[in-house]
C-alpha positions as CSV (number, residue, x, y, z in Angstrom):
1,M,61.6,19.8,4.1
2,H,60.5,22.3,1.5
3,Y,58.8,24.7,3.9
4,P,60.8,26.7,6.5
5,I,60.2,25.6,10.1
6,G,59.0,29.0,11.2
7,L,56.3,28.9,8.5
8,L,55.2,25.4,9.6
9,F,54.9,26.7,13.1
10,D,52.8,29.7,12.0
11,L,50.5,27.5,10.0
12,L,50.2,24.5,12.3
13,A,51.0,25.4,15.9
14,S,51.0,29.2,16.4
15,S,48.4,28.9,19.1
16,S,50.4,26.3,21.1
17,A,52.9,26.9,23.8
18,L,56.6,27.1,23.2
19,P,58.8,25.2,23.0
20,W,57.2,23.4,20.1
21,N,57.4,19.6,20.6
22,I,58.2,17.8,17.4
23,T,58.2,14.0,17.2
24,V,60.6,12.5,14.6
25,H,59.8,9.1,13.3
26,F,62.5,6.9,11.7
27,K,60.2,4.3,10.3
28,G,57.1,4.4,8.1
29,F,57.9,7.7,6.3
30,P,54.6,9.2,5.0
31,E,55.5,9.3,1.3
32,K,51.9,10.4,0.4
33,D,52.1,13.5,2.6
34,L,55.8,14.6,2.5
35,L,58.5,14.9,-0.1
36,H,61.3,12.5,0.7
37,C,64.7,14.2,0.9
38,P,67.2,12.0,-0.9
39,S,70.3,13.9,0.3
40,K,71.8,17.0,1.8
41,D,72.7,18.1,-1.8
42,A,69.0,18.1,-2.7
43,I,68.3,20.5,0.2
44,E,71.1,22.8,-1.0
45,A,69.9,22.7,-4.6
46,H,66.3,23.5,-3.5
47,F,67.5,26.4,-1.3
48,M,69.7,27.8,-4.1
49,S,66.8,27.5,-6.6
50,C,64.5,29.5,-4.3
51,V,67.2,32.2,-3.8
52,K,67.7,32.4,-7.6
53,E,63.9,32.7,-8.1
54,A,63.7,35.5,-5.5
55,D,66.5,37.3,-7.2
56,A,64.9,37.0,-10.6
57,L,61.9,38.7,-9.1
58,K,63.8,41.4,-7.3
59,H,66.7,42.1,-9.7
60,K,66.1,40.2,-12.9
61,S,68.8,37.7,-11.7
62,Q,71.5,40.3,-12.0
63,V,72.8,40.0,-8.4
64,I,72.9,36.2,-8.2
65,N,74.5,35.9,-11.7
66,E,77.3,38.3,-10.8
67,M,78.2,36.2,-7.8
68,Q,80.9,33.5,-8.0
69,K,80.3,29.9,-7.2
70,K,82.2,30.4,-3.9
71,D,79.7,33.1,-2.9
72,H,76.8,30.7,-3.6
73,K,78.6,28.1,-1.4
74,Q,79.3,30.6,1.4
75,L,75.6,31.6,1.4
76,W,74.6,27.9,1.8
77,M,77.3,27.0,4.3
78,G,76.5,30.1,6.4
79,L,72.9,28.9,6.6
80,H,73.8,25.2,7.0
81,N,76.3,25.9,9.8
82,D,74.2,28.5,11.6
83,R,76.8,31.2,10.9
84,F,74.8,34.4,10.5
85,D,77.8,36.6,9.7
86,Q,79.0,34.3,6.9
87,F,75.4,34.1,5.5
88,W,74.6,37.8,5.8
89,A,77.9,38.8,4.1
90,I,76.5,37.4,0.9
91,N,72.7,37.8,1.5
92,R,73.1,41.5,2.1
93,K,73.8,41.9,-1.6
94,L,70.6,40.2,-2.5
95,M,68.6,42.7,-0.3
96,E,70.0,45.9,-1.8
97,Y,68.5,47.9,-4.6
98,P,69.4,51.2,-6.4
99,A,68.2,54.3,-4.4
100,E,66.5,55.7,-7.5
101,E,64.3,52.6,-7.8
102,N,62.7,52.9,-4.3
103,G,62.6,49.1,-4.0
104,F,62.8,45.8,-5.7
105,R,61.3,45.1,-9.1
106,Y,58.8,42.6,-7.6
107,I,58.3,41.3,-4.1
108,P,59.1,37.6,-3.8
109,F,56.2,36.4,-1.5
110,R,54.1,33.3,-1.0
111,I,50.8,33.4,0.9
112,Y,49.8,30.2,2.7
113,Q,46.3,29.4,4.0
114,T,45.2,26.6,6.2
115,T,41.7,26.8,5.0
116,T,42.4,25.9,1.3
117,E,43.8,23.0,-0.6
118,R,46.0,25.3,-2.7
119,P,49.6,25.0,-1.4
120,F,50.3,28.8,-1.7
121,I,49.6,31.9,-3.7
122,Q,52.4,33.6,-5.6
123,K,51.9,36.5,-8.1
124,L,53.9,39.4,-9.5
125,F,53.5,42.4,-7.2
126,R,55.4,45.6,-7.2
127,P,56.5,47.3,-4.0
128,V,55.7,50.7,-5.4
129,A,52.5,51.9,-7.0
130,T,52.5,53.7,-10.4
131,D,51.9,57.0,-8.5
132,G,55.1,56.4,-6.4
133,Q,53.4,55.4,-3.2
134,L,54.7,52.4,-1.3
135,H,52.5,49.4,-1.4
136,T,51.6,48.0,2.0
137,L,50.8,44.5,3.3
138,G,47.2,45.5,3.2
139,D,47.4,46.4,-0.5
140,L,49.0,43.0,-1.3
141,L,46.3,41.1,0.7
142,K,43.4,43.1,-0.9
143,E,44.7,42.3,-4.4
144,V,45.8,38.7,-3.9
145,C,43.7,37.4,-1.0
146,P,40.8,39.8,-0.3
147,S,39.1,37.4,2.1
148,A,42.0,38.0,4.6
149,V,41.2,41.7,5.0
150,V,37.9,42.8,6.5
151,P,36.5,46.4,7.0
152,E,37.3,47.9,10.4
153,D,33.7,47.7,11.5
154,E,33.6,43.9,11.0
155,E,35.0,41.2,13.3
156,K,38.3,39.9,12.2
157,Q,38.1,36.3,10.8
158,N,41.8,35.7,10.0
159,Q,45.2,36.3,11.5
160,V,48.1,37.2,9.2
161,L,51.5,36.0,10.5
162,I,55.1,36.4,9.3
163,H,57.7,34.8,11.6
164,G,55.1,34.5,14.3
165,I,54.4,38.3,14.2
166,E,51.1,39.9,13.1
167,P,52.4,42.9,11.3
168,M,50.1,46.0,10.8
169,L,48.5,46.0,7.4
170,E,49.9,49.6,6.9
171,T,53.5,48.2,6.9
172,P,55.3,48.9,3.6
173,L,55.8,45.7,1.7
174,Q,59.3,46.7,0.7
175,W,60.3,47.0,4.3
176,L,58.7,43.6,5.1
177,S,60.6,42.0,2.3
178,E,64.0,43.5,3.4
179,H,63.5,42.7,7.1
180,L,61.2,39.7,7.4
181,S,62.1,37.5,4.4
182,Y,63.2,34.0,5.2
183,P,66.8,32.9,4.2
184,D,65.5,31.9,0.8
185,N,64.7,35.6,0.3
186,F,60.9,35.0,0.1
187,L,58.4,36.7,2.3
188,H,56.3,33.7,3.6
189,I,52.9,35.0,4.8
190,S,50.6,32.7,6.8
191,I,46.8,33.3,6.9
192,I,45.2,31.3,9.7
193,P,41.7,31.5,11.3
194,Q,41.6,34.0,14.1
195,P,42.3,32.2,17.4
196,T,39.2,31.9,19.7
197,D,41.1,31.9,23.0
């Protein structure tokens, strides 16, 4: 419930064929493994909390705080009802930044690995270096998760996925955040062992 379905696919089933077969059980809920969702309101509250956290990182919460309650509701209802135009009319504001700043204050990201017990890695990371150069996905991984990046002469051990895509490590992080963030405005990055087939 608290991870986007695309992220779950990247982490657990990216090597399987589509469509992804999911079995839903209505008895014997695994309370030890999954958070139980008490209501639709709890999902909305969790979603809005994530959006607010992402905006705090990107804009010091200025954008979300300037919105009215009806804008928050429209954002949620657009997502809930699968109405992209309704969702994007509000979410667009959360993806903008002043031209003189060259990007967000910090990139809201989470890195997930199937080979560790840690649920995810999240740190403060600026999209632009102090010298004005745009940071790339490779820069982020080298700093936050160096084991995911290997020198070119070595065999690749891991695959880095965002929405089922393996972006080039040279891709600017700001661009990835603007174009591949999930609806909660976080860039969810999966690091899985390199497929053997």
